[in-house]
TILUMFI-375483 format. One record per residue (C-alpha): x, y negated, z. Coordinates in steps of 0.2 Angstrom, whole numbers, plus 5000, padded with zeros to 4 digits. Each point is the difference from the previous one (the first is absolute). Example, Ala and Ser with C-alpha at 12.3 -4.5 7.8 and 13.67 -1.06 7.14 Angstrom:
% TILUMFI-375483
506250225039 500649834997 
This chain:
% TILUMFI-375483
505049884907 499349944983 498650135001 499549955018 499949824994 498950044985 498950115011 499849865013 499549884986 498750124993 499350035018 499849815002 499149984983 498850145004 499749945017 499649834994 498750074987 499250105013 499849855012 499349894986 498750144995 499550045018 499849825006 499149924985 499249855009 500749895014 498949975016 498849874999 501049895012 501550014988 498949964985 499349845009 498350075002 499249955017 499150125011 498150024998 499149865010 498250024995 500049954982 499950144987 501349924989 501449865001 501049904987 501850044998 501549924991 499049835001 498650104990 501150004985 500150154989 501850064996 499950064982 501649964990 499949914984 500450164990 498650105009 498649874994 499150054984 498449974991 499950184994 498950115011 500850155008 499950105016 501350105009 500050115015 501550055010 500450185003 499650075017 501550015011 500750165008 498749995014 498649994988 499749815003 499449874987 501349884994 499749834991 498749984987 500149864987 498949934986 499749864988 498150005001 499049954986 498250034995 500550154989 500650095016 498449985009 498850145001 498450014990 499350155010 499650045018 501350085011 500250195000 500350105015 501749985009 499650125015 501250134994 501549895004 500750015018 501349865002 501350015014 499349965018 498350064996 499350045017 498149964998 498949955015 498349915003 499849855011 498249955001 499749825004 501849954996 500250054982 498949904988 499450144988 498750145000 500750135005 501249905011 501650084993 501649925006 501050044984 499749964982 501050064985 500649834996 500549954982 501649905001 499449924983 498149995002 499050114988 499149844994 501749934994 500750154990 498750145001 501250135008 499050145008 500850155009 501849944997 501050065015 501349874996 498849865003 499050075015 500549985018 499250035017 499349835006 498849955013 498349944995 500549845008 501549984989 499150054984 498549895002 500549865011 501949994994 500250054982 498349994992 499849815001 501749984990 499550134987 498349914998 500949834997 501150074987 498650104991 498949844999 501449904994 500450124986 498250024995 499749824999 501649944991 500650154990 501749975007 501350125007 500550025018 501750085006 499550115015 501150105011 499550105016 501450075011 499550125015 501149975015 500550165009 501149985015 501350145001 499350174996 498249955005 498750084989 498749865002 500549834994 500049865012 499249894986 500249954982 500749854992 499049924985 500849884988 499049924986 500449874987 499049944985 501149994985 499349894987 499749855012 501650035009 499150045017 498849865000 498550125000 500750145011 501650005011 500250095016 501150115010 499150095015 500250145012 498450105005 500150095017 499650195000 499149995017 498250025007 499449895014 499550125015 501150154993 501750045005 501050074985 501650105000 500849954984 501250155001 498750124994 498349905000 499350085015 498849885010 499049985015 498749885008 500849855008 499350015018 500549825003 499249924985 498449905003 498849944987 498449905001 498750114991 498150014998 499050155000 499949994981 501850044999 499650185006 498450034991 499550014982 498250014993 499650164990 499349964983 498750135000 498949985016 500749855008 500750095016 501649955007 501550115000 501249995015 501849974993 500849995017 500550194998 501050064985 499050104987 500450184996 501650024991 499950004981 498149975001 499349844994 498449934995 499949934982 498749954988 500350054982 499149934984 499450154990 500049894984 501749915001 500850145009 500849885012 500050035019 500049875014 500049975018 498349975007 500449825004 500649964983 499049854992 499850104984 498950135009 498649865002 499949984981 499950194997 498350074995 499450135013 499750134987 501949994996 500650025018 500950155006 500250005019 501550115004 500950045015 501750104998 501749974993 500549884987 501050134991 498450104998 499149864992 501449974988 500050184995 498249984996 500449874987 499749845010 501349865001 500349875015 499249834999 501349874996 499249875012 499950105016 501450124996 499350155009 
């Protein structure tokens, strides 16, 4: 009888541990996060970050949680100061394939060239801690979430630190529902330390969605939303080529793995043709290239930080 009771207790303990590890994050509804309604982000907890007093410090550090048993990222936390910020341009991160990575192109819907749905999103932005191909800091995120949702907050923090020299507590938590491989979004909390939140203080949730695209968060698969309507002009489907001024039709996806780039033979950086840096490039230094990004990198070229090809 005693052995049976001990076995039962051990079973309950193991079951509890398994349950906690499997269901790491509650659903958005249970976390008080409203459904997406057209804005890329929303304030939560009255926009107040939830750092405890013993977490707040003026000593710079960065910490990235271990991947869970499904290979998903967990919380990333940092006290960001100028000393953590990068002094060099970002290296390639293309070798990292985060969970839920099922790439697709959506010309006219995704605001990038090529119009890829997904980015390898840094949870803590490169401009803040200089992390490159850190798989514990890279999640599959839509271009919309990356640029419209997360980037404005990252820019705000970066500008504050550069202008004041102060530190900012920063925490990013990806929200995965159940065993989904694609996060539903990310929670970003930030708090400026030396001025006790007067300069920076927010708690927001950025939605991992793309208007016009239906996404299955179970595995990241996606398809065009046939019911979506968007007011667009012809310019949304065409881009002017830099060499001869002819227009290229973007209404049809380009060949897979083949993209047009313009590389600078002098600086060894490569850009999308639409990048503003191309206009400042001397013609003799231009290398017009159509092929894979990986091939250019193998030839010693590095991606432009501005257009992030």
